N, C-alpha and C positions, 0 to 999 in steps of 0.2 A: 434591532439596531446593533451596530458594531460596538462591542465593549472596548472601553479605553483602559480601565483598570478596575480592580476589586479588592475589598478588604472585609474582614469579618469582625464584628464587635458584639459581644453579648448575645450570640446566637443569631444575629442578623447579618446577612451578607449584603454589603453595599456595592452596587455595580454602577459605574459611571458609563453612560452611553448616549451619545448625540444630545448633549445639553441637559440630560435628565439624570437624576440619581434614582436608580431602581433599588428596591430593597426586598430581600427574600428571607422570610422567617423560617429558619431550619427546624424549629420545634414543631410548628404546625404545617410545614411544607407548603407554604403559600406565599404569593407575592403580596406585599403591602402597597399602600398608595405611593406612587412615585412622586418625586419632588423635582420641580423644574429649576434648573440651575442657570440656564441661559448662557452657558459658556463651555468651551472645550476643556476637558480635564486632562492634565498631564500625568498626575499620580495621585493615588489615595493611600493613606496610612492611618493607623490609629495607635494611641498610646495607652489603651486599656480603658480610657474614659471618654474620649472624643474621637471623631473622625476628622482628619485634616485633608483638605483638598487643595492641591497645587493646580492652578488653572490659568487660563489666558486672561482672566479678569482679576487675578490676585490670589491671595492665600485665604482660605475659608475654614472656619471651625464649625463642625456640625455636632449636635447632640446625638446621643444614641437613639433617640426617638425620631430623628430626621429633621429636627429644627435647626435652621442655620442660625448660629449664635453671633458670629462676628466675621468681618472681612477686613483684611489688611491689603492695601494697594497704594498706588501713587497719590491717591486723594487724601489719605489719612496717615501717611508715613513718609519717610525720606526716600522711598523707592523711586527710581527714575523710570521703571518699566513695570507694567501690570502683569506681565507674563512670568509666572512662577513655574519652573520646570520640575523641581524636586522639593520634598519637604521631609523633615524628621522631627520627632518630639520625644522627650523623656518624661513628660507629665508635668514638668514645671516650666520648661522652655520649649518653644517651637521655633524652628529655623527653616527658612525657605531660600532658594537661590533663583536668580533671574536668568542665568545663562549669559548675562552681559557684564559680568564682573562685579556683581553686587549681591549681598546677602542680607536677608531680613531676620533679625533676632527679636522675638517677642517673649517677654517674661509673663507667663500665664498667671503668676501669683499677683501681678499688679504692682509689685514693689518698684520695679525699674521701668522706665519708659522704653518703647521700642526703639531699635537702632538699626541702621542699614549700612554697615561697613562696606567699603569698596576694596577691590584688589585688582592686580594688574592683568590677570588673565581669566578667561571665562571658565567656570566650573561646569562639569557635566553630571555630577552626582555628589551626595553628601551623606555623612553619618555622624550622629551626635552620640558621643560616648564619654563618660567620666568628665563631664563639664567641658569637653573640648569638641569643637566642630571640625570634622575632617572633610575637606573639599577635594574631590578628584578632578584633575585637569588633564587636558590632552598633552600639554607641552611643558608644564611646570611642576610635575609631580603631585604630591599631596600637600595642599595648604592646610594649616592648622590654626584655629582661633580659640583662645582661652576665654571662655565666657565669664569666669570669675573676675578677671582683670580687664576684660574688653581689650585684649591686645593680641597681636599676631605672634605665633611661635615660629621657630625655625622650621621651614618646610622640609618634608621628606622628598629628596630627589635622587635620581640615579647619577652615579659618577660617570656613566658611559664607558667604564673600563671593565672588561670581562677577561677571565682566563689569565690574570696577571701571574707571572712566574714567581714573583717575590713580593709579599706584602708584610713588611715588618710591623710588629705590634709592641707597645709599651704602655705601662700604667703609671700615672702619678696621681696620688690622692684618690679621688673618685672618678677620674677621667681616663677613659680608654682611648688610646691613640692608635691609628693604623695607617701606614703610609701606602699610598696608591700611586704607582708610576704614572707620570703625566697628568696627575690630578692634584696632588698635595697630601695633606694629612687630615683624614677624617677623624671626628671626635664624638664620643658618646659619654654622657653623664651616667655612670653606673648606679648612682644613688636614686636617680629619678627615671632612668631609662630613656631620657631625652637625647635625640641626636642634636649636636651642637653645630654651629657654623664651622666649616672646615678651615684649616690653615692653607692658604693658597699663595701662588706666586705673585709678587709685587709687580704691577704693571710698569712698562717702560717710562711712563710719565711720572711714576712715583706716587700716583693718586690711587685710591681704592678704599676698601673697607678696612676696619680695624683688624681683620684677620688676614689681610693680604700682606704677609710679612716674610714670605720665603724668597730667597734669591733664585730658586729654581724649583719647579714642581715635579722633577724626577727624584723620587725618594728611594734611597738605598738602604738606610738603616735608621732605627730608633732605639735610643737607650735612655733609661731613667735611673737616677741615683737616689730616689726617694723624694726629692723636692724639685729637681730640675729635669727637663727633657732635652735630649740632644738629638738633632735631626741631621742625618747624613744625606746630602743632596748632590 
C-alpha cells in the first residue's frame, strides 16, 4: 500500500498506509500485527511516549504497543471539523490543527479541559515549543498561541519592505525600535525576545488600533533620550 507517513518509537516503526497502521520491529526485523484505523492519515508524530495520529477522523493517541488510547474530534470537543492535518506534542500537551482556522489543544495531564481556539486564517503547519504554539500560515505569517495563558501573542509577519536604504534604530528601556520606510516603527522587547505590535500610521478616519499613532509611515529618524522616543516622519 502507499505509505502516508511514518514515525519510530521504542524500536518500532509505525507506518500509516491505506486506513491501516503497520508496525515494523527493528530489533527482530519483522512486521508486527497491523492495526485497522479506518481513516486516512495526514501525519504521524511521537513525543517519546505515545504516537499521535492526525487523520480525517480526528486526532488519535496510540500506545507504543499499538493500542488506540483516545480520540478527539467534533463529537467530544469543540472542533467544527474532524479533519486534523498536522499535530505536535511536548509530552504534556498535544495540539492539532484542522486547516480551517481552528486549533485543538489537549492537556495530557488531565488538569485542564480540551479547548479549540479559532483564528482568522487557515494554518498549514505547527510547532509546539516552550509552551507556545507556532502556526504557519500562507498569508498571515506565523501565528503564536501562549498555552500558559490561553491567549494569542503578537504574530510574526513580514513588513513587505526589503532593501531599505535607511532603517534608523533606537532603544528606550528594554524596547528596540527600528523605523522602516513606508511601514512604520517595528518594536522588539529585548528582555523577552518578543516582537511587539508595530507603531503604524493613523488611518484617515482616525480609527484604528492603539498602535496606529503615527502621522505618516515614512520614517526618517529615531532618537531616544533615555525615557522618550522621538520619531522623524
